[in-house]
N, C-alpha and C positions, 0 to 999 in steps of 0.2 A: 401337395397333392392332398387329398381330402382325407386321409388318413389319422392325421393327430386331431382333428373336429370330430371323426367319428370316433376316435378314443375318447376324447372328452366326454361327448355324449353319451357314449355307452357308460362312462364313470358316474354321471350324473344319474343315470337311470338305476344304476347298482347303489347308490348311495339313497335314492327315494325308496326301492325296496328296502333298505335296510331300517330306515328310518320308520317306515311302517312297521317292521317288526317289532323293532324297538316300543314304538307307541303301543302296539297291541298287548305287548308283555307287561306296560304299564296301565292295560283295562280300558283303552281308549277304543272307540268305536271306529272305523275306517271307511272312507268312500271307496267307490270300486278301484278294482287295479288300475291305476293309471297308464296311459300310452306314454306320456311325456314326464318330466320331472317336477309335476304339480300334483300334490295331493292334498287331503284333508282329513280332519279328524275331529272327534268330539267326545266328551265324557257323558254319557246318559244318566240324568237325574232326573228322570221324568219330569215334571211341569217345571223344575227350576233349572232345567237344563241350559237354557239361554243364560240366564245369569250365572250360574257357575261357570260357564266358557268364556264369558265376558270377563268374569273376576280373575279367571285364570290367565286369561289373555293380557289383562291390565299387569298383572307381576311380572308376567315373560317381559313386558316392554319396559315397566318400571328399571327391572335389571341392566337392559339396552345392551347385552352381549350377543344375543341374537334375535333375530327380527321374524315373525310371523304375521300375516294379514288375518283378514276374517272375510266372511262372506256369508249368505244366507243360502242354503241349498233346501229347496221343498218347504220353506218357512221355517227352516232350523239355524241357529248362528252355528256356525264351524269355523274351526281354526285352520289355515291354510298354511302349506309348506310349499315353498318353491326352491329347489336347489338348482340355481342358474349360473353362478359363478362357476368360470373355470378354476378358479382359488379355493372352492370348498373342498375339503377332505373330512375323510371318515373322523380325524379328530375332531372337527367343528360340528361335526353331527353328533357326535359323541358329547362335548359340551354343551349342545342343543338340549339333547336327552337329558343330559343331568339336570339342567336347568328347569327343564319342564316338570320332571320329577320334585324338585324340590319346591317348584311354583304350586304342583299338585296337591302336595302335602299340606301346603299352606293354607288353599283354597278349602281342602277337605275339613280342615280344623276351622276354618272361617264358617262354613256352612253349617258344621256341627253345633257351633256355640248359637249361631243364628235360629237353629231349631227348637 
């Protein structure tokens, strides 16, 4: 039947809500509440927001343990989270959040030095 597929989809939607909560706790701005398991976020740094978020994403990618994509929404560079794999569990999301927090700290320090 379709019950296992529905349960898997529901779990991904719950994980998307969870990652949004954790990102908000880190101070990120969030896109609108999603209907699916894709969402986006960014750190508002005024005129340097695009460069700040690009640097943050580069650090995340350099680590290689989690993958996030990017896009432009209303001209603004944002980082996109897509929780799609049936293998993704809350422990994976927690590791990704920990990585984002570390990379965010490094990015903030980088931009403080540049100021």
